[in-house]
C-alpha positions in Angstrom: -5.7 31.8 10.6 -4.2 30.3 7.4 -1.6 28.2 9.1 -4.2 26.8 11.5 -6.5 25.8 8.6 -3.6 24.2 6.8 -2.6 22.3 9.9 -6.1 21.0 10.5 -6.6 19.9 6.8 -3.5 17.8 6.7 -4.6 15.0 9.1 -8.0 14.9 7.4 -6.3 14.5 4.0 -4.1 11.8 5.3 -7.0 9.9 6.8 -9.3 10.1 3.8 -6.5 9.2 1.3 -5.4 6.3 3.5 -9.0 4.9 3.6 -9.4 5.3 -0.2 -6.0 3.6 -0.8 -6.8 0.7 1.6 -10.1 0.0 0.0 -8.9 0.2 -3.6 -5.7 -1.7 -2.9 -7.5 -4.5 -1.1 -10.0 -5.0 -3.9 -7.2 -4.9 -6.5 -5.2 -7.5 -4.6 -8.2 -9.8 -4.4 -8.9 -9.5 -8.1 -5.3 -10.1 -9.1 -5.0 -13.1 -6.7 -8.1 -14.6 -8.3 -6.7 -14.1 -11.8 -3.2 -15.3 -10.8 -4.1 -18.2 -8.4 -1.1 -20.4 -8.5 1.8 -18.0 -8.4 5.1 -18.5 -10.2 5.5 -22.2 -9.4 2.0 -23.1 -10.4 1.1 -25.0 -13.5 -0.2 -23.3 -16.6 -3.7 -22.0 -16.0 -6.3 -21.2 -18.5 -7.9 -17.9 -17.6 -11.6 -17.7 -18.3 -13.6 -14.6 -19.2 -14.6 -13.9 -15.6 -10.9 -13.9 -14.5 -10.0 -11.6 -17.4 -12.7 -9.2 -16.3 -11.2 -9.3 -12.8 -7.7 -8.4 -14.2 -9.2 -5.5 -16.2 -11.0 -4.2 -13.1 -7.8 -4.4 -11.0 -5.9 -2.6 -13.7 -8.4 0.2 -13.6 -8.3 0.4 -9.8 -4.5 0.3 -9.3 -3.7 3.8 -10.8 -6.3 5.4 -8.4 -4.9 3.3 -5.5 -1.4 4.6 -6.4 -2.6 8.2 -6.5 -4.4 7.9 -3.2 -1.2 6.4 -1.7 0.9 9.3 -2.9 -1.6 11.7 -1.3 -1.5 9.6 1.9 2.3 9.6 2.0 2.5 13.4 1.3 0.0 14.2 4.0 1.8 12.0 6.5 5.1 13.7 5.7 3.5 17.1 6.1 2.3 16.1 9.6 5.9 15.2 10.6 7.2 18.5 9.2 10.7 19.7 10.2 10.8 17.5 13.2 11.4 14.3 11.3 14.9 12.8 11.0 16.4 13.4 7.5 17.7 9.8 7.2 14.4 8.2 8.1 12.5 10.8 6.0 14.6 9.9 3.0 13.9 6.2 3.4 10.2 6.9 4.0 9.9 9.0 0.8 12.1 6.6 -1.3 10.3 3.4 -0.3 6.9 5.0 -0.9 7.8 6.2 -4.4 9.4 2.8 -5.3 6.4 1.0 -4.0 4.1 3.0 -6.3 6.4 2.5 -9.3 6.5 -1.3 -8.8 2.8 -1.4 -8.2 2.2 0.3 -11.6 4.8 -2.1 -13.1 2.9 -5.1 -11.7 -0.3 -3.7 -13.2 1.3 -3.4 -16.6 2.7 -6.9 -16.4 -0.6 -8.3 -15.3 -2.1 -6.7 -18.4 0.0 -9.0 -20.5 -1.7 -12.0 -19.0 -4.8 -11.0 -20.9 -3.0 -11.4 -24.2 -0.9 -14.5 -23.2 -3.7 -16.7 -21.9 -4.6 -17.8 -25.4 -1.1 -19.4 -25.7 -1.0 -20.6 -22.1 2.3 -18.7 -21.6 3.3 -18.3 -17.9 5.7 -15.4 -18.4 3.3 -12.5 -17.8 1.6 -14.2 -14.9 5.0 -15.0 -13.2 6.4 -11.5 -13.8 3.3 -9.7 -12.4 3.3 -12.1 -9.4 7.0 -11.4 -8.7 6.6 -7.6 -8.9 3.5 -7.5 -6.7 4.4 -10.0 -4.0 8.1 -9.7 -3.9 9.3 -6.2 -4.9 6.2 -4.0 -4.3 5.4 -5.6 -0.9 9.0 -5.4 0.3 9.1 -1.7 -0.5 5.8 -1.4 1.3 7.3 -3.1 4.2 10.1 -0.5 4.4 7.5 2.2 4.2 5.4 0.7 7.0 8.5 0.3 9.2 9.7 3.9 8.6 6.3 5.3 9.1 6.0 3.5 12.4 9.5 4.8 13.4 8.5 8.4 12.6 5.3 7.9 14.5 7.1 6.5 17.5 9.8 9.2 17.6 7.3 12.1 17.3 4.7 10.5 19.5 2.0 10.9 16.9 1.0 7.2 16.8 -0.2 5.2 19.8 2.1 2.5 21.0 -0.2 -0.4 19.8 -0.2 1.0 16.3 3.6 1.4 16.3 4.0 -2.2 17.5 1.5 -3.4 14.9 3.3 -1.4 12.2 6.6 -3.1 13.0 4.9 -6.5 12.9 3.1 -5.7 9.6 6.4 -4.5 8.1 8.3 -7.6 9.2 5.5 -9.8 7.9 5.6 -8.2 4.4 9.4 -8.2 4.4 10.1 -11.7 5.5 7.1 -13.9 4.5 5.0 -11.7 2.2 5.9 -13.6 -1.0 5.5 -17.1 0.5 2.1 -16.8 2.2 -0.9 -16.4 -0.1 -3.0 -13.3 0.5 -0.4 -11.8 2.9 -0.4 -8.6 0.7 -3.7 -7.7 2.4 -1.6 -6.8 5.5 -0.7 -3.5 3.7 -4.2 -2.1 3.1 -5.2 -3.4 6.6 -2.4 -1.4 8.2 -3.2 1.7 6.1 -6.8 1.5 7.1 -6.0 1.3 10.8 -3.5 4.3 10.6 -6.1 6.3 8.7 -8.9 5.6 11.1 -6.7 6.6 14.0 -5.8 9.9 12.3 -9.5 10.6 11.6 -10.5 9.7 15.1 -7.8 11.9 16.7 -8.8 14.8 14.5 -12.4 14.5 15.7 -11.4 14.8 19.3 -11.3 18.4 20.7 -7.9 19.8 21.3 -6.8 19.8 24.9 -6.8 23.3 26.4 -3.3 24.8 26.7 
């Protein structure tokens, strides 16, 4: 009975962790976007007290979003098990870990904005913006594409979600840093994947 319980718990863990990550990441992105409205090419912006509070809240949420993402990634990998391709699995794991690392780096850089706004220095704002929208989102794009590839090869994701995953990954990879608010594609995709996992877990298994 133990292997059966472990097998049933994995999809549930992936679904719940994905929903938590999607919610926390979406809120953090919105808050950071509000605090860094103009991007690296914008003029110097004076950040008021409300925007500083937004940055502080985002910095508090991002570590939990990263932890939820790691849980989500681990549970997805457990579902694939030994059947997954080693090359795709390596890219999947590497892109996920680099994404979390750059996400935390963006959070640390955004924290410098709080200290630099008094001098109107753009460095912290620009560095955090580049880490979040360019590097973190491109690593997320690779993760989304490899997850969709694994889901397609193993038949664990429905075709519409596979196609949507490829489109989401290409969007983050190609235009993510140029289109404002495009980062929300990532939590939106994670939410859809998680809801699909939870929905399929609720359905009774087909009789053998």
